[in-house]
Structure formats: C-alpha cells, structure tokens
C-alpha positions as CSV (number, residue, x, y, z in Angstrom):
1,Y,-23.6,6.9,16.6
2,F,-26.2,7.3,19.3
3,N,-26.2,5.2,22.6
4,E,-24.2,2.5,21.2
5,D,-22.7,-0.3,23.4
6,S,-20.4,-1.5,20.6
7,L,-17.5,0.8,21.3
8,A,-15.1,-1.7,22.8
9,P,-15.3,-4.1,19.8
10,L,-15.4,-1.2,17.4
11,F,-12.1,0.0,18.9
12,D,-10.6,-3.5,18.4
13,E,-11.7,-3.6,14.8
14,L,-10.4,-0.2,14.0
15,T,-7.1,-1.0,15.5
16,K,-6.7,-4.0,13.2
17,F,-7.9,-1.9,10.3
18,E,-5.4,0.8,11.0
19,R,-2.6,-1.7,10.7
20,E,-3.9,-2.8,7.4
21,V,-4.2,0.8,6.2
22,H,-0.6,1.4,7.3
23,E,0.6,-1.6,5.3
24,R,-0.7,0.1,2.3
25,G,1.5,3.0,2.9
26,M,-1.5,5.2,4.1
27,S,-2.6,6.9,7.3
28,L,-6.0,6.8,9.1
29,E,-8.0,9.8,10.3
30,L,-10.7,8.8,12.8
31,I,-13.5,11.1,13.3
32,F,-16.3,10.2,15.9
33,V,-19.5,12.1,16.0
34,D,-21.5,11.4,19.2
35,D,-25.1,12.1,18.2
36,G,-26.2,13.3,21.5
37,S,-25.8,10.0,23.4
38,G,-27.2,9.8,26.9
39,D,-24.9,6.9,28.0
40,K,-21.2,6.7,28.9
41,S,-20.1,6.6,25.2
42,Y,-18.6,10.1,25.2
43,T,-16.6,9.2,28.1
44,E,-15.2,6.1,26.4
45,L,-14.4,8.1,23.3
46,I,-12.4,10.6,25.3
47,K,-10.5,7.7,26.8
48,L,-9.7,6.5,23.3
49,K,-8.5,10.1,22.5
50,E,-6.1,10.0,25.5
51,K,-4.7,6.8,24.1
52,R,-4.6,8.1,20.4
53,P,-4.5,12.0,20.6
54,E,-4.9,12.5,16.9
55,T,-8.4,11.0,17.1
56,K,-11.2,13.7,16.7
57,V,-14.3,13.4,18.9
58,I,-17.3,15.7,18.2
59,K,-20.3,15.6,20.6
60,L,-23.7,17.1,19.6
61,T,-25.9,18.9,21.9
62,R,-28.8,16.3,21.3
63,N,-29.9,13.5,18.9
64,F,-30.1,15.2,15.6
65,G,-30.1,12.0,13.4
66,A,-27.6,10.1,11.3
67,V,-27.6,12.5,8.3
68,S,-26.8,15.7,10.4
69,A,-24.2,13.7,12.3
70,T,-22.6,12.6,9.2
71,K,-22.6,16.1,7.6
72,T,-21.1,17.4,11.0
73,G,-18.2,14.9,10.6
74,F,-17.6,16.2,7.0
75,G,-16.6,19.4,8.4
76,F,-13.6,17.8,10.2
77,V,-12.2,15.6,7.3
78,T,-8.8,16.5,5.9
79,G,-7.8,13.3,4.1
80,D,-7.6,12.4,0.5
81,C,-10.6,10.2,0.8
82,F,-13.1,9.5,3.4
83,A,-15.7,6.6,4.3
84,I,-18.7,6.6,6.4
85,V,-19.1,3.6,8.8
86,A,-21.8,3.1,11.4
87,A,-20.8,2.2,14.9
88,D,-22.9,-0.9,15.3
89,L,-20.5,-3.1,13.0
90,Q,-23.3,-4.5,11.0
91,D,-21.4,-3.4,7.8
92,P,-18.1,-5.1,7.9
93,I,-15.2,-2.6,8.1
94,E,-13.0,-4.9,6.2
95,K,-14.9,-4.0,3.2
96,V,-13.3,-0.6,3.5
97,L,-10.0,-1.9,2.6
98,E,-11.4,-3.2,-0.7
99,M,-12.9,0.2,-1.2
100,L,-9.6,1.8,-0.6
101,D,-8.0,-0.5,-3.2
102,C,-10.7,0.7,-5.7
103,W,-10.0,4.3,-4.9
104,R,-6.3,3.8,-5.5
105,D,-7.2,2.4,-8.8
106,G,-8.9,5.7,-9.7
107,W,-12.5,5.4,-8.6
108,K,-13.8,8.5,-6.9
109,Y,-17.0,7.0,-5.4
110,V,-17.2,3.4,-4.1
111,V,-20.2,1.8,-2.6
112,C,-21.0,-1.5,-0.9
113,Q,-24.5,-2.8,-2.2
114,R,-26.4,-5.3,0.0
115,V,-27.4,-8.2,-2.2
116,S,-28.8,-10.0,0.9
117,R,-29.4,-9.2,4.5
118,D,-30.1,-11.0,7.8
119,D,-32.8,-8.4,8.8
120,P,-36.4,-9.0,9.8
121,A,-38.9,-9.6,6.9
122,T,-40.7,-6.4,7.5
123,N,-37.4,-4.4,7.3
124,K,-36.6,-6.1,4.1
125,L,-40.0,-5.4,2.6
126,F,-39.9,-1.7,3.5
127,A,-36.3,-1.5,2.1
128,W,-37.5,-3.1,-1.1
129,I,-40.3,-0.8,-1.5
130,F,-38.3,2.4,-0.6
131,Y,-35.3,1.5,-3.0
132,R,-37.8,0.8,-5.9
133,L,-39.5,4.2,-5.4
134,V,-36.0,5.8,-5.3
135,R,-35.1,4.1,-8.7
136,L,-38.5,4.9,-10.1
137,L,-38.8,8.6,-9.0
138,I,-35.3,10.0,-8.4
139,V,-32.3,8.0,-9.8
140,D,-33.0,5.1,-12.0
141,D,-29.5,3.5,-11.5
142,Y,-29.4,3.7,-7.8
143,P,-28.2,0.3,-6.3
144,S,-31.3,-1.7,-5.8
145,G,-30.3,-3.1,-2.5
146,G,-29.2,0.3,-1.2
147,F,-26.0,0.8,0.8
148,D,-24.6,2.4,4.1
149,L,-21.0,1.8,3.5
150,V,-19.5,4.2,1.1
151,L,-16.0,5.7,0.4
152,M,-15.6,8.9,-1.6
153,D,-12.7,11.0,-2.9
154,K,-12.1,14.3,-1.4
155,T,-13.3,16.1,-4.5
156,A,-16.8,15.1,-3.5
157,L,-16.3,16.6,0.0
158,P,-17.3,20.3,-0.6
159,Y,-20.7,19.3,-2.3
160,L,-21.7,17.0,0.5
161,R,-20.5,19.3,3.3
162,D,-21.8,22.6,2.1
163,S,-25.1,21.5,0.5
164,N,-28.4,22.7,2.2
165,K,-29.8,19.2,1.5
166,N,-29.9,17.5,4.9
167,I,-32.0,14.5,3.8
168,N,-30.1,11.6,2.4
169,T,-26.4,12.0,2.1
170,H,-25.8,8.7,0.1
171,L,-28.4,9.4,-2.4
172,Y,-27.3,13.1,-2.8
173,A,-23.8,11.9,-3.7
174,H,-25.3,9.6,-6.4
175,W,-27.8,12.3,-7.6
176,L,-24.9,14.7,-8.2
177,G,-23.7,12.3,-10.9
178,F,-20.6,10.6,-9.3
179,K,-20.5,7.2,-11.0
180,P,-19.9,4.6,-8.4
181,K,-17.8,1.5,-8.3
182,V,-20.2,-1.1,-6.7
183,L,-18.9,-3.9,-4.5
184,E,-21.5,-6.5,-3.3
185,Y,-21.8,-8.1,0.1
186,H,-24.1,-9.9,2.4
187,R,-25.3,-7.8,5.3
188,P,-25.1,-10.0,8.5
189,E,-27.3,-9.8,11.6
190,R,-26.4,-6.8,13.9
191,P,-23.7,-8.2,16.3
192,H,-24.1,-5.6,19.1
193,G,-26.9,-3.7,20.8
194,S,-30.3,-3.1,19.4
195,S,-31.4,-0.9,16.5
196,R,-33.0,2.3,17.2
197,W,-33.8,2.7,13.6
198,T,-37.6,2.4,14.2
199,F,-40.3,2.1,11.6
200,S,-41.4,5.8,12.1
201,K,-37.9,6.9,11.6
202,R,-37.7,4.7,8.3
203,L,-41.0,6.2,7.1
204,K,-39.9,9.7,7.9
205,L,-36.7,9.2,5.9
206,A,-38.6,7.8,3.0
207,I,-41.1,10.7,2.9
208,D,-38.3,13.3,3.2
209,T,-36.2,11.6,0.6
210,I,-38.9,11.3,-2.0
211,T,-40.3,14.9,-1.4
212,G,-36.9,16.4,-1.0
213,F,-35.5,15.2,-4.3
C-alpha cells in the first residue's frame, strides 16, 4: 500500500478474518509492504507488529508501484498458499475465505473476477478496452472483467518471485498456464481514502503489459 488512511479498519477486518481462518484449522501469515509511504502508515504498522509480533512489515525506500511491492512481499511468504489483498478494502476480504475453501478443494489458482463495479464511467471504459486488448493479444481466456483479488498455491510462488517480469503479476500467473477457479463479485465503491491510481499510471501499465508480453 502507499499513503493509505484505511489501516485502522483494515486491522479490524483482518482480526475478524483471522478468527475465521483459525476456525478452518489454519493459521494466517500477515505480510505488509509499505510502498514508500510518506504518511504515518509505517508507524501504525509497527504498532500492529508490537501487538502481533509474528506480523511481517517491509518498508520500501520509495514508491516503486504495486507490482514491485507485491513481488517484494513474495520473498517473505512461507505459507502453503498466499493471497494478494490491497489495503484500500475495495475488494472484500471475506471473498478470501471462499478462495481458501476452493484451495482446500484442490484448486491451485483462484481469482475473483469483477462482473460489475461502482467506479467512474471513464475507469469502466478504460478497463473494458484494456482487458479486451489483453484477451485479443495476450491470453484469450483472461477474465473479461479483470481481477485484483487472487489466491495461489505455494507451487506458483517461485515462478512469480524469481521472474524478471515486473509488469503485471496477475497476468503473468495466468500466462504461465495456471488454470483458475473463477469466483464472481460486484466491486463496491472504495470505502476509504482516494485512489492514487491515476489515468497516466493506468495508461503506463497498459502499454507496459501489452509490449512486455
């Protein structure tokens, strides 16, 4: 995350989530990557670590972007499966419980596809164009609505962690041939803070993704 003001509600949600995970006879490994935040987020994360010492907190020297931050987090994963969750809570964390159940049923790669979203019209149009290009030029069965929320088995970890592709982590997993279990959901409006995912960043990701693959 980067300069998020959603840490307090995020901690509350994660506490509830951890109880649900324990009820399934599993344990939760929390890894936070601070992508060079300039606010007090890192201080708040350290406070969390003091309360929950097993929590892992990594702070990058500057803002490198979501993909680099995610790949950094991969280097600290030790569990049997792992999920990527954004700190803004726009993707409902309770869906991860459904994904865990799918993983226990044998799926190695589980994604939550957005079938609808409460985003501005321009964002919806850009997303529609981008994912259409991805399906046309790169992977023809990529989820048409795209996804951010994903859970993968540890067998996929070395490929994602050690690859020199630093473009689009989610697409790379799909491109490698891991067949996903696709869950669907409606993406609600962002409940906390304002998005820093500007048009220029979206356009850069689109260009990097299409040329990189």
